[in-house]
C-alpha positions, 0 to 999 in steps of 0.5 A: 062360134059366137053369133049375134044379131045387129040392127043397123046399116052395113055397106061394102066398098070395093077398093080394088080387084082384091080389096074390099072394105065393110063399114057398119053402124048398129044399135048394139049386139042382140038388142033392138034400138028401143030396148032398155039395155046397156048394150043399146048404144052406137056400135061400129063395125070395120072389116077388111077383106082380101082375096088373092087374084087366083081365088085360092087365098082370102082374109077377112077381119077387123072389129066386128063390134065396138063401143064403150064395152060396158057390161050388158046382155051381150055387149061383146066387143069382137076382134076377129079374123078368118083366113081361107086357103084352097089347096086343090079341087079336093082339099081346102081349109078355113082358120078363124081366131077372135078375141072378145070382151066386156068391161065392168062385168058382174058375177050375178044378175043386176037391175041393169043386166038381169039376163046374159047371153051365155053365163054371168062371169065367175068374177067381177071386172074385165071379162075376156075370151079368146079362141082359134078354130080350123075347118079342113074339108075334103071333097068326096064327090060333087055333093059330099065332103068330109069336115075336120074341125079343131078348136081351142077356146079359153073362157077366161072369166066364164062369161060364155060357158059358166066355167072359167076354163080353157077347152079343146074340141075335135070333130069329124063330120060328113056334109051331104047335099042330096039336092039343092034344098037339103043338107044332112050333117052327121058328126062325132065330137070330142070336147075336153075342159082343161082347168075345171069339170065343165060338163054334165053340171060340173061332174066331167072334164071330157065328153063325146057326142054324136049328132046329126042335123038336117038343114032345109034351105028356103 
């Protein structure tokens, strides 16, 4: 998933018992209002949320960031949508898709854009990427659940990873809350690059990783 910070004002308006509208205005993605960057410009956000009356289905999506899209540190234009469904008290699923891009991208550092959040594209011009991701969760107990993650990501110009290739990723993890403050998440994951050797400095197309993180909430 792609994360960034926005400096601005965001408001949510309840339209009805099932519909909400979120509007935002910021200085851009990952850029402070006083920072010199092409991405520092008026940026809008328009997102709509629907939650079914029984609470088992929801959709949240729209344009999370839009301006002229000119190439900057992280001046991403993002169209995104997330759908959730709860089958029962044990099973639920979350599916998200997004399309992102920058215009007039350069394949190397310039005076105006000396750094990138990600990689410089492999070719000049339009730099898009598209992805679809699903989490399916199974509750083992009140404080533990299994997490199945599957994703397809196409880094069309290599702007995010440095390799113009598509990827798939599959992971199985456990999420455990020993108390209300700590979350423990062990995971095993398989990644594959379809068009290029994109792992281990371009020497491998497939990798398997096992990791665990501990989150302290405060």
